[in-house]
Backbone as CSV, one residue per row, in Angstrom:
resi,resn,N_x,N_y,N_z,CA_x,CA_y,CA_z,C_x,C_y,C_z
1,MET,-49.831,3.304,18.409,-49.452,1.967,18.016,-48.434,1.447,19.025
2,ALA,-48.692,0.302,19.566,-47.840,-0.288,20.594,-46.576,-0.883,19.968
3,TYR,-45.600,-1.134,20.823,-44.352,-1.742,20.379,-44.646,-3.152,19.864
4,PRO,-44.101,-3.522,18.699,-44.401,-4.837,18.118,-43.918,-5.991,19.004
5,ARG,-44.813,-6.857,19.341,-44.495,-7.996,20.218,-43.562,-9.004,19.553
6,ASP,-43.566,-9.049,18.214,-42.704,-10.017,17.534,-41.227,-9.639,17.623
7,LEU,-40.903,-8.446,18.125,-39.514,-8.036,18.295,-38.976,-8.386,19.679
8,LEU,-39.815,-9.002,20.498,-39.404,-9.402,21.838,-38.854,-10.821,21.826
9,ALA,-38.050,-11.139,22.817,-37.547,-12.499,22.990,-38.693,-13.390,23.482
10,PRO,-38.569,-14.697,23.301,-39.607,-15.591,23.820,-39.789,-15.404,25.335
11,ASP,-41.024,-15.358,25.768,-41.401,-15.206,27.172,-41.023,-13.855,27.774
12,GLU,-40.655,-12.879,26.959,-40.355,-11.550,27.465,-41.664,-10.768,27.573
13,GLU,-41.865,-10.107,28.695,-43.106,-9.373,28.936,-42.855,-7.878,28.994
14,ILE,-43.746,-7.117,28.364,-43.658,-5.660,28.398,-44.257,-5.153,29.703
15,ILE,-43.484,-4.326,30.398,-43.928,-3.713,31.654,-44.451,-2.298,31.371
16,ILE,-43.678,-1.532,30.593,-44.030,-0.154,30.239,-43.804,0.022,28.742
17,ASP,-44.772,0.630,28.076,-44.652,0.957,26.647,-45.152,2.381,26.470
18,GLU,-44.241,3.319,26.286,-44.594,4.742,26.210,-44.018,5.382,24.954
19,ARG,-44.701,6.397,24.491,-44.176,7.320,23.482,-43.741,8.570,24.240
20,PRO,-42.986,9.449,23.578,-42.721,10.730,24.244,-44.047,11.429,24.551
21,HIS,-44.040,12.253,25.563,-45.236,12.996,25.956,-45.671,13.889,24.805
22,TRP,-46.977,14.140,24.705,-47.493,14.993,23.633,-46.961,16.415,23.727
23,LYS,-46.391,16.771,24.864,-45.765,18.088,25.033,-44.684,18.316,23.986
24,ALA,-44.068,17.256,23.514,-43.023,17.372,22.502,-43.560,17.901,21.177
25,LEU,-44.875,17.871,20.987,-45.481,18.333,19.733,-45.996,19.771,19.810
26,ILE,-45.937,20.396,20.969,-46.481,21.750,21.116,-45.779,22.730,20.181
27,GLY,-44.472,22.686,20.113,-43.730,23.591,19.226,-44.108,23.399,17.774
28,ALA,-44.303,22.148,17.358,-44.685,21.860,15.978,-46.063,22.424,15.661
29,VAL,-46.985,22.269,16.591,-48.346,22.778,16.366,-48.345,24.302,16.320
30,LEU,-47.664,24.935,17.259,-47.629,26.400,17.290,-46.955,26.978,16.048
31,SER,-45.857,26.378,15.618,-45.188,26.885,14.415,-46.048,26.675,13.174
32,SER,-46.798,25.591,13.114,-47.691,25.356,11.976,-48.827,26.360,11.950
33,VAL,-49.386,26.659,13.122,-50.441,27.668,13.196,-49.896,29.018,12.745
34,LEU,-48.692,29.354,13.176,-48.072,30.610,12.768,-47.875,30.663,11.250
35,VAL,-47.405,29.570,10.656,-47.222,29.512,9.206,-48.558,29.690,8.497
36,LEU,-49.610,29.048,8.986,-50.921,29.176,8.348,-51.484,30.591,8.486
37,VAL,-51.262,31.225,9.636,-51.704,32.612,9.807,-50.942,33.520,8.847
38,LEU,-49.632,33.337,8.754,-48.845,34.132,7.815,-49.277,33.873,6.380
39,GLY,-49.621,32.627,6.073,-50.135,32.303,4.733,-51.447,33.006,4.453
40,GLY,-52.327,33.055,5.452,-53.598,33.765,5.297,-53.384,35.258,5.080
41,LEU,-52.435,35.824,5.821,-52.110,37.236,5.639,-51.526,37.495,4.248
42,ALA,-50.672,36.587,3.785,-50.108,36.730,2.440,-51.215,36.635,1.391
43,TRP,-52.138,35.717,1.592,-53.270,35.555,0.663,-54.138,36.822,0.638
44,TRP,-54.405,37.381,1.823,-55.193,38.610,1.929,-54.478,39.771,1.233
45,TRP,-53.153,39.878,1.444,-52.386,40.940,0.815,-52.386,40.787,-0.710
46,MET,-52.233,39.548,-1.182,-52.226,39.314,-2.633,-53.571,39.688,-3.258
47,ALA,-54.660,39.464,-2.543,-55.981,39.799,-3.067,-56.197,41.310,-3.131
48,SER,-55.481,42.057,-2.278,-55.674,43.507,-2.260,-54.807,44.245,-3.284
49,VAL,-53.833,43.560,-3.874,-52.943,44.179,-4.858,-53.456,43.871,-6.259
50,ASP,-53.353,44.840,-7.142,-53.781,44.652,-8.532,-52.613,44.070,-9.333
51,TRP,-52.693,42.762,-9.603,-51.635,42.057,-10.318,-51.984,41.983,-11.803
52,GLY,-51.001,41.556,-12.567,-51.236,41.309,-13.988,-52.059,40.043,-14.170
53,SER,-52.331,39.697,-15.405,-53.255,38.591,-15.711,-52.839,37.246,-15.105
54,GLY,-51.638,36.753,-15.355,-51.243,35.432,-14.864,-50.363,35.476,-13.644
55,VAL,-49.952,36.670,-13.244,-49.033,36.808,-12.121,-49.684,36.383,-10.808
56,GLU,-50.938,36.760,-10.605,-51.629,36.433,-9.353,-51.726,34.925,-9.147
57,SER,-52.050,34.195,-10.200,-52.143,32.736,-10.086,-50.783,32.120,-9.786
58,GLY,-49.758,32.595,-10.476,-48.410,32.060,-10.263,-47.917,32.302,-8.855
59,ILE,-48.117,33.515,-8.340,-47.692,33.831,-6.975,-48.522,33.032,-5.969
60,GLY,-49.816,32.901,-6.219,-50.681,32.122,-5.326,-50.241,30.669,-5.237
61,ILE,-49.899,30.080,-6.381,-49.421,28.690,-6.383,-48.088,28.585,-5.649
62,ALA,-47.187,29.533,-5.870,-45.884,29.506,-5.203,-46.044,29.626,-3.689
63,VAL,-46.919,30.532,-3.252,-47.152,30.694,-1.812,-47.766,29.415,-1.231
64,ALA,-48.700,28.812,-1.929,-49.331,27.567,-1.445,-48.309,26.444,-1.331
65,VAL,-47.424,26.321,-2.308,-46.391,25.273,-2.262,-45.457,25.502,-1.074
66,VAL,-45.063,26.757,-0.858,-44.186,27.071,0.280,-44.898,26.761,1.596
67,LEU,-46.176,27.119,1.702,-46.934,26.845,2.928,-47.044,25.350,3.198
68,VAL,-47.376,24.578,2.178,-47.488,23.126,2.351,-46.134,22.547,2.754
69,GLY,-45.062,22.996,2.113,-43.721,22.522,2.471,-43.357,22.842,3.907
70,LEU,-43.672,24.058,4.343,-43.379,24.446,5.727,-44.196,23.644,6.730
71,VAL,-45.469,23.413,6.437,-46.302,22.623,7.354,-45.790,21.186,7.436
72,ILE,-45.383,20.624,6.309,-44.821,19.263,6.331,-43.547,19.244,7.160
73,TRP,-42.691,20.226,6.955,-41.416,20.277,7.669,-41.608,20.565,9.157
74,LEU,-42.515,21.479,9.494,-42.670,21.912,10.881,-43.664,21.098,11.697
75,ALA,-44.617,20.407,11.050,-45.645,19.687,11.806,-45.653,18.191,11.517
76,VAL,-45.680,17.832,10.256,-45.815,16.412,9.914,-44.563,15.630,10.313
77,THR,-43.393,16.174,10.010,-42.151,15.475,10.352,-42.010,15.245,11.860
78,PRO,-42.207,16.263,12.711,-42.134,15.990,14.158,-43.195,14.994,14.639
79,TYR,-44.390,15.030,14.033,-45.428,14.079,14.434,-45.010,12.647,14.093
80,VAL,-44.485,12.448,12.891,-44.049,11.104,12.490,-42.909,10.640,13.387
81,ARG,-41.979,11.544,13.707,-40.880,11.197,14.610,-41.433,10.800,15.983
82,TRP,-42.415,11.558,16.486,-43.042,11.252,17.773,-43.761,9.899,17.720
83,ALA,-44.501,9.672,16.644,-45.316,8.458,16.539,-44.469,7.197,16.392
84,THR,-43.236,7.341,15.916,-42.391,6.164,15.714,-41.319,6.025,16.790
85,THR,-41.451,6.764,17.875,-40.507,6.656,18.986,-41.154,5.838,20.098
86,HIS,-40.439,4.843,20.569,-40.935,3.957,21.633,-39.918,3.896,22.762
87,PHE,-40.414,4.009,23.980,-39.623,3.750,25.179,-40.318,2.588,25.883
88,VAL,-39.636,1.442,25.933,-40.248,0.209,26.432,-39.368,-0.372,27.544
89,VAL,-40.022,-0.792,28.607,-39.335,-1.529,29.663,-39.973,-2.912,29.704
90,THR,-39.141,-3.926,29.585,-39.630,-5.305,29.702,-39.062,-5.896,30.987
91,ASP,-39.372,-7.150,31.225,-38.831,-7.806,32.412,-37.353,-8.169,32.252
92,ARG,-36.760,-7.865,31.072,-35.352,-8.193,30.823,-34.492,-7.001,30.404
93,ARG,-35.109,-5.965,29.814,-34.303,-4.886,29.244,-35.115,-3.597,29.094
94,VAL,-34.386,-2.526,28.802,-34.974,-1.249,28.435,-34.711,-1.075,26.940
95,ILE,-35.757,-0.746,26.191,-35.659,-0.623,24.743,-36.051,0.800,24.359
96,PHE,-35.246,1.420,23.496,-35.579,2.731,22.935,-35.408,2.639,21.428
97,ARG,-36.464,2.945,20.690,-36.443,2.905,19.227,-37.036,4.184,18.674
98,THR,-36.462,4.673,17.579,-36.999,5.843,16.904,-36.649,5.779,15.426
99,GLY,-37.476,6.432,14.605,-37.178,6.543,13.190,-38.154,5.830,12.295
100,VAL,-38.201,6.292,11.040,-39.024,5.678,10.010,-38.112,5.163,8.905
101,LEU,-37.497,6.085,8.184,-36.594,5.695,7.104,-35.262,5.211,7.652
102,THR,-34.722,5.945,8.593,-33.494,5.548,9.264,-33.848,5.256,10.712
103,LYS,-33.872,3.986,11.061,-34.219,3.598,12.428,-32.960,3.529,13.275
104,SER,-33.127,3.906,14.528,-32.038,3.749,15.486,-32.635,3.297,16.804
105,GLY,-31.803,2.674,17.595,-32.309,2.195,18.866,-31.203,1.717,19.764
106,ILE,-31.586,1.471,21.004,-30.653,0.948,21.983,-31.415,0.007,22.914
107,ASP,-30.769,-1.059,23.294,-31.297,-2.001,24.276,-30.317,-2.029,25.447
108,ILE,-30.847,-1.921,26.654,-30.013,-1.974,27.846,-30.528,-3.119,28.715
109,PRO,-29.757,-4.190,28.861,-30.193,-5.268,29.755,-30.309,-4.750,31.180
110,LEU,-31.342,-5.185,31.893,-31.558,-4.718,33.263,-30.350,-5.011,34.155
111,ALA,-29.672,-6.120,33.895,-28.528,-6.496,34.725,-27.361,-5.530,34.565
112,ARG,-27.324,-4.753,33.481,-26.218,-3.825,33.227,-26.504,-2.411,33.732
113,ILE,-27.682,-2.179,34.277,-28.041,-0.836,34.727,-27.496,-0.608,36.132
114,ASN,-26.755,0.491,36.299,-26.199,0.850,37.607,-27.116,1.764,38.395
115,SER,-27.678,2.763,37.710,-28.550,3.694,38.423,-29.603,4.251,37.474
116,VAL,-30.717,4.665,38.074,-31.826,5.260,37.337,-32.199,6.543,38.066
117,GLN,-32.266,7.633,37.304,-32.618,8.928,37.881,-33.684,9.568,37.000
118,PHE,-34.356,10.564,37.546,-35.254,11.356,36.716,-35.059,12.816,37.056
119,ARG,-35.445,13.655,36.099,-35.331,15.095,36.279,-36.530,15.738,35.596
120,HIS,-37.162,16.677,36.298,-38.224,17.440,35.662,-38.363,18.784,36.357
121,GLY,-38.463,19.821,35.528,-38.620,21.174,36.024,-40.090,21.496,36.217
122,LEU,-40.376,22.764,36.409,-41.731,23.217,36.690,-42.694,22.883,35.545
123,VAL,-42.295,23.204,34.322,-43.168,22.930,33.171,-43.375,21.431,33.010
124,ASP,-42.301,20.666,33.148,-42.430,19.210,33.052,-43.348,18.667,34.141
125,ARG,-43.266,19.216,35.331,-44.133,18.757,36.413,-45.587,19.079,36.127
126,MET,-45.840,20.238,35.506,-47.216,20.591,35.148,-47.780,19.606,34.127
127,PHE,-46.944,19.149,33.215,-47.384,18.202,32.190,-47.201,16.746,32.607
128,ARG,-46.673,16.525,33.799,-46.400,15.173,34.301,-45.499,14.392,33.354
129,THR,-44.374,14.995,33.043,-43.382,14.391,32.164,-42.000,14.734,32.694
130,GLY,-40.968,14.219,32.059,-39.614,14.532,32.492,-38.592,13.736,31.723
131,THR,-37.360,13.831,32.191,-36.237,13.143,31.570,-35.821,11.987,32.474
132,LEU,-35.710,10.802,31.882,-35.247,9.622,32.603,-33.778,9.421,32.249
133,ILE,-32.942,9.256,33.262,-31.502,9.105,33.063,-31.105,7.713,33.545
134,ILE,-30.545,6.937,32.632,-30.132,5.569,32.952,-28.631,5.461,32.766
135,GLU,-27.958,5.022,33.815,-26.516,4.817,33.755,-26.254,3.320,33.737
136,SER,-25.582,2.874,32.679,-25.283,1.440,32.577,-23.821,1.200,32.924
137,ALA,-23.423,-0.063,32.926,-22.113,-0.464,33.421,-20.949,0.176,32.677
138,SER,-21.039,0.362,31.385,-19.860,0.820,30.657,-20.053,2.113,29.885
139,ASP,-21.251,2.636,29.823,-21.517,3.803,28.989,-21.742,5.053,29.824
140,ASP,-21.695,6.195,29.130,-22.118,7.442,29.754,-23.616,7.343,30.008
141,PRO,-24.125,8.132,30.934,-25.577,8.081,31.203,-26.388,8.426,29.951
142,LEU,-27.469,7.706,29.742,-28.371,7.948,28.621,-29.574,8.716,29.137
143,GLU,-29.956,9.777,28.418,-31.090,10.594,28.809,-32.222,10.409,27.820
144,PHE,-33.396,10.092,28.334,-34.594,9.917,27.523,-35.566,11.026,27.896
145,ASP,-35.765,11.971,26.976,-36.578,13.161,27.243,-38.062,12.896,27.033
146,ASP,-38.866,13.712,27.703,-40.319,13.732,27.547,-40.979,12.384,27.805
147,ILE,-40.528,11.687,28.841,-41.149,10.423,29.243,-42.392,10.756,30.073
148,PRO,-43.578,10.321,29.635,-44.793,10.604,30.425,-44.732,9.911,31.786
149,ASN,-45.260,10.589,32.804,-45.288,10.042,34.168,-43.917,9.496,34.572
150,VAL,-42.898,10.338,34.425,-41.514,9.898,34.611,-41.268,9.335,36.004
151,GLU,-41.937,9.852,37.025,-41.739,9.310,38.374,-42.276,7.887,38.480
152,ARG,-43.422,7.629,37.869,-43.995,6.279,37.875,-43.090,5.323,37.095
153,VAL,-42.582,5.771,35.942,-41.676,4.942,35.139,-40.403,4.662,35.931
154,HIS,-39.874,5.674,36.597,-38.671,5.512,37.412,-38.896,4.464,38.500
155,ALA,-40.019,4.586,39.212,-40.314,3.644,40.292,-40.499,2.224,39.765
156,ARG,-41.214,2.100,38.652,-41.462,0.757,38.075,-40.165,0.132,37.568
157,LEU,-39.311,0.940,36.946,-38.025,0.431,36.468,-37.157,0.010,37.645
158,TYR,-37.193,0.771,38.721,-36.440,0.409,39.928,-36.938,-0.924,40.496
159,GLU,-38.265,-1.115,40.498,-38.824,-2.394,40.959,-38.321,-3.546,40.098
160,GLU,-38.310,-3.344,38.783,-37.836,-4.399,37.875,-36.357,-4.691,38.101
161,LEU,-35.568,-3.656,38.368,-34.145,-3.867,38.664,-33.970,-4.694,39.933
162,ASN,-34.747,-4.387,40.963,-34.664,-5.165,42.203,-35.070,-6.607,41.978
163,GLU,-36.131,-6.823,41.211,-36.566,-8.191,40.914,-35.492,-8.936,40.142
164,ALA,-34.841,-8.260,39.190,-33.784,-8.893,38.413,-32.596,-9.240,39.313
165,LEU,-32.253,-8.353,40.244,-31.147,-8.630,41.159,-31.493,-9.757,42.107
166,GLU,-32.728,-9.793,42.605,-33.126,-10.885,43.499,-33.123,-12.220,42.744
167,GLY,-33.487,-12.201,41.479,-33.457,-13.423,40.665,-32.039,-13.922,40.474
168,ASP,-31.055,-12.994,40.347,-29.647,-13.400,40.228,-29.129,-13.975,41.522
169,ASP,-29.571,-13.461,42.673,-29.113,-13.959,43.969,-29.597,-15.386,44.228
170,GLU,-30.779,-15.733,43.691,-31.344,-17.052,43.923,-30.635,-18.134,43.121
171,LYS,-29.948,-17.742,42.069,-29.293,-18.752,41.205,-28.003,-19.225,41.764
């Protein structure tokens, strides 16, 4: 789902609209698979033990509830967080929004940006992702993790900064 256009200023154009890279979900998927495998092993073990009449059903329901809770906590929550996170560059500002129930965000006007850097290690380079670091006029540098194609985003943001500076010089 793209960033809502009705949240933009009049005549503001979106240059880049990205979510965090899908790499951010690998841990959630792996932990969910592990929970499901452990649940299957628990189910197999419960079937091999001779339980009393109602005990097997009660334990089975308890294990199922715990498994569903763990999958929601380990997989669904990170997915929803990923799906509701937006990194947007417009012709006027950089926008970062995240959250469902409690939303948070930051807007950085292009004119207030001092420097733009990126960082990515070996794994990030394999996935073509990285961390974008933006230093504005009065704040500590802000780091945005798991930005897809971080070098392309860095270059495009730098182009927008130059265009914004050239527009200020003409006035």
